[in-house]
N, C-alpha and C positions, 0 to 999 in steps of 0.2 A: 474568571480565570484563576486556577489554582496551580501554582508552580512552587515546588519545594526545591530551592536552590541547592540543597545538599544532596538531592537524589542523584544528580549526574556525577557526583564524586564518590558515590557509594558502590559497594560490590553487589548489591541486591539486583535481582532482575526487575526490569520495568518495561512498560509499553506506554509511550507518550505520543499523543496526536499533536502534530505541529500545524495541521490544516490540510484540507483537500485530501490528497492521497499520500501525504508525507507523514510517516511514523518513524520515531526513534525508539529503538528497543535495545535492551541489554539482556542477553541470554547466556548464562554460565560464563560471564565475564567478557563476552564478545559483543561488540556494539554494531548494530545493523541500522541502516537508514534506507527508507523506501522512497522512490520517485520524488526527489527533492525539488520543491518549488520554494526557494528561499528569498527571491527578489521579485519585484514587479518587472514586467517587460512591456514592449510596445503592444502586445496582444492582451495581456492580463494584468489587472491591478488587484492586489489583495484587499478584501473588505473586512478581514479580521487580522489583527497584528500577530507577529510571531510571539509565542509565549515566553521566550527568553532571547537574549542577544546571541548572535552566532558565535561570539567568542567563548561562550559557555559550552559549546558542543564538545563532548569527549572525543577522543581519537576514534574515527570510524574504521571498523575492520572490514565490513562488507557493505557495498552500495548496491541495492537491488533496483534495477530499472525494468519496469514491466513492458513498456512499449514507447514508440517514438513521438507521440503527440505532445504538443508544446505545453500542455498543462501537466505533463508527467515527466517530460525530458527537457530540462531547461539548461541551456548552454552555460549561462553565467553561474548558475548554482553549482554545476558540475566542475567548472573551472575553479571556483572558490574552494570547493572541497578538495580537489586535487592539490591545490597550492598549500592548503592548511592541514591536510590529512594525507601526507604523501605515501603512506603504506596501505591505503585502502585497496581492496580488491573489488572488482566490478562483476556482478552476476546479472545476466540479461538473456534475451532471446536471440535466435538465429538472425544473422545479418546486421546486428546493431553495432558491431565493432567498426564497420566502415563508416557509420554515421558519426561516432563519437571519437574516433581515433585521433583526429587533429585537435581535440579539446583537452586531451590528457597528456601525461608525461611518461608514457611507457608503463603505466600501471597494469597490473594483471587483469585481463578480461576473460571471462568464461561465458561462452554462448551455450544455449541449450535449446533443444526441442521439447515439445510437450511430454511430460512425465519423465523427463531426463533429470537425474540427480547430479548436482554439481560435485566436483572432486574437491573436498575441503580437507585441510590438515587438522581441523578440530574434530576429534573422534566422536564427541558427544553431540555434534550438531549436524543435522541433515537439512539441506535445502533443495527442493525440487521445483522445477519450472512446470507449471500446470496450464491447461488450456483455458481460453476464454472465447467468447463470441464478440469479436470486435474487428478492427482494421488498423492499418498503419499508413501514415503519409506525413511528410514534412514539406515537400516541395511540389513542383509541377509534374515531375517525371518519376516519382518513386512510390506510386501507389502500391501498397501491399508487398513491398520489397523486403521488409523486415517482419519478424514474427512478433505477435502480441500474446500476452499471457499473464499469469499471476504466479504466486509463490506459496509453497507449503513448507513450513518450518517445523522441525521436530527436535527435541532435545532429550527425549526419554522420560520427561516429566509431564510435558504438555505440548500441544501443537497449536500453531497459528497459521491460518489461511488468509492470505492477502489477495484479494480478488483482482486488483488492477481495474481495468474497465471491461464490462461485459454486458451483453444482452442475455436474456433468459435462454436456457437450452439444456439438453441432457448432459452436458459436460460437468455440471455441478455434481450430479449423482455419480458420474464416472470418477470424479476426484475422490469422493467419499468412499466409493467401493474399492478404489485402488490404494489409497493412502490412509483411510480410516476417517471417522467422524472427527472434525477439528474441534478442539476446545474453544478456540477463539476464531470467529469469522469477522474479518475486517472487510466490510462489504460496502460498495458504492450504493447510494440511494438518490443522488442528485443528478441534474442535467437530464431529466426524463421527459420534459415537455418541449414541444408538442409530442405526445406519445406516438402518433402515427409516423413521425419521423425518427424519433430517438429510440423507440422500442427495440429495434434489432441490435443496438450497440450499447445501451445503458439500461439497466433494470430500474424499474420504479420502486418506490418504497413498498408498495403492495406486493410486487413480485419478489422483492428482497426477503420479505417475511416468508413467503412460500419456499424460496430457495434455502433459507436458513433452516427451516423445518425439515426439508428433504435431506439436507446434509447432516441433520441431527447434531448441530453444534450446541455447545453449552452457553457461550457468551456471544451476543450479537453486538459488534462494535461498528456503528455506521460511519461512513466517510464520504468524500466526494460531494460535499455540500457546504454552504456557508462561507466559503473562502473566496470564490471567484464567481462572476456573473457569466454563466456559460449557456443559459437556456431561458425558457419562458417562465418557469415557475419562480415565485419569490424565494429569496435566498434560504430562508429557514423553513419553508413549507415541507420539504422531505422529512425533517425531524418532527414537525407537528403531526404529520400523517402517522409516523411510527408511534408516537405517544397515543394518538387516538385509537390505534389498533394494536396496542401492546398485548392485549388479552389473547390475541391470535398467535403470539410468539411462543413456541414451545422451548423456552429457555430464558436466559436472563438478558434483558436489554441494558447495555451499558451506555450511560450518557457520556459522549465523547468530549469532555471538557478539555480545552486546549491546555497543555502543560501538566495535566494531572496523570499520575500513574494509574493506568486502566487495568493492570493485572490484579486479579482478585487474591485475597489473602491466602487461600488454600493452595495457590500455585506459586507463591513467592518464596524467597529463600529464608525468610525469618518467621 
């Protein structure tokens, strides 16, 4: 684990993996957090620790929620963030406000459909909700009542694509063709076994390489592995597969060390 305690107090841009699908990033002074899983719950127990204490989190400007599954949408985590970051704005997919409205304190929520850009006051920042091949459900009677997707973030200097959860499909090329080839691809590689069951909703490491190449990304940042026991493969097998096949990656594979700034020097502010 490599965590620079001064990084969170700095003005430079950063991209930090906190585990699973949770990334903390600062872009042009605005702090963004994706799919926060900050606590254990009755369904999920972390197998890797948080890289820093929650008290060190800077004030969050935008909370990005990709979909409603419990390993991406955690009630306790959101309630903690609302209490300690009262000015954060929530960006998510259609139908999600009804799910989380009772967890929050009147914070601003924007829902979006696929390829819809959120209305932000920050002129240098664009965030667009983009499609994925997945599903949604939290209870017995809400199957596919809310939309699932990912996020595409631009600031005029570089772009970050956050996949959320997705199976393979033509939507990846649709995203590239509509919004451009992303500089950073934050892509799930875990929870892919047994493949006969998981393939429609989670890409394997092998498919993730092909998707990254089709999207013509510059930096491949893997996620959605190593934190929770969600499927049949060993916890670190997805990363091992990427390493064994890194020669097939038409770009740069970034080792997602918890707590480390994953932005590369040529895209940073210094």
